[in-house]
C-alpha positions, 0 to 999 in steps of 0.5 A: 499500500502506497504511503507516500504522494507521488510528488510528495506535495498532496498528503495521502498519508500522516503519522500522528507523533505523541510524546509522553512523560509522566502523564496521568492515565486519565489525561492520556486515555482522553488523548488517545480516545480524541485521536483514534476518533479524528483518524477514524473520521479521516479514513472514512471521509471519502472526499479525503485523500488520506489512505494510511495513518500510523499512531506513534507513541514515544514515552520517556517515562520512568517506567512504561505507562502503556502495556500490550493490553492498552495497545490491543484495546487501542488498536482493537476494531481500527481500520487495517490501514491504521497501526499503532506503535509504541516506544519506551525510551526508558530515559527522558529524551526531551521533546526534540529528541523524542519527536525526531526519534519518532519520525526518523523512520517515518514513511508517511508524507506528513507528521502530526506532533501532538501534545498529550495534554490536548483533546482533538475535535473529530474533524481535526485531522481531515481539516488541517491536512486540507490546509496543505492545499498548495505545495509552498504550504510546508506546516500547519497548526490548529485553533486551541481552545479555551485559551486561543494563542494571540499569535497573529495570522493572516485571516485569508491565506493563514501564513503566520511567524511560527506555529505552535507543536501543540498540534503541528502537521509538517511535510516529512521531507520539509521536516528533515530538510531542516534536520527536524527539531534542534535537540541540543539547543531547545530540548523542549521549549521554543523548539516549535518557533525555531523549527518554523523559522527554519522552514520559512528560512528554507522557502516554506510557508507556515500557516494557522488552520482556525477551522481545525480545533482542540482543547488544550489543557492549561491551568489558567489564573483568576483573569482567565490567563494562562498561569506558567509552571516554574519549569515554563518560566526557567525554560522559556526565558532560556530558550528565548535568550538562546533563540535571539542568540541563533538568530543574530539578534544580540540586541534581543539578548542584552534587552531581555536580560535587562529587563529580567535583572531589574523585573525577573522571577526567581526561575527567569534569573536562573535562566540568565545565569545559566545562559551566561555560563553557556556563553563563558564556556562558548556553548551558545548555538552558531547564528543561523545564516540568513536567520534574520530574514525570518526571525521576528521578535516583537514586544516580547513576542515571536511575531506580531499579537492578534490581540 
């Protein structure tokens, strides 16, 4: 059965890649049941060109979260064109390295990277694949609820600065053309921004598809804003400094450090200390040639805000 499109432009197959790390079983099964439903609908849709799908699960937990009976339950009743793969890595590889591992042998022509704390709509897969409607569109992300991401996108054609890795569809050939996620520099955070910018640097378009919807389970504060965890504050700030370095924006590095030293949290100050340690040891990433042409640093964000 053919799993790759003849011209590498019209998607006919998808590998859904989900990376786990100590997730609760309730959260995990909620995610997998939703994935199964959107996969089944994509196969059953007569107007949909998809013919082969794979659900690939990579587990970075200290112990395996799924057993053979769990996998049998997940596979039970699935169309014969849908396969389920499970790899327990027995160590925490980090999100980027685990995604690369799940994608390294992919025969499918598109990769859908999905967070396990999400719950996708039944028509998400069909709708998101359709967003790759022209050959120059190489990646697309979906609309997250209840808190939509504020990043700007063109309301007509969907173009945006970067796509969120919480639900990211990317053409396989384009993903490996830019060497996948940069696991060395961005083990988990800001890796989606970096990947998007490198895809755009190679001439690809990165779009947002608001008709593809998923629930992303985020903790909210009293003002209904997303409440970051301590690790998110640390890794997010360190990622920003490394991203600015990689895209040759020394001005953003200086500005960010000055602001954090004056107003930052304890976790963010620790991130500055780690960045300075790496700079002293010459462990910072090299600048991407021409990276300034696609990198967008706007008012603390990685592109314009929509709201």
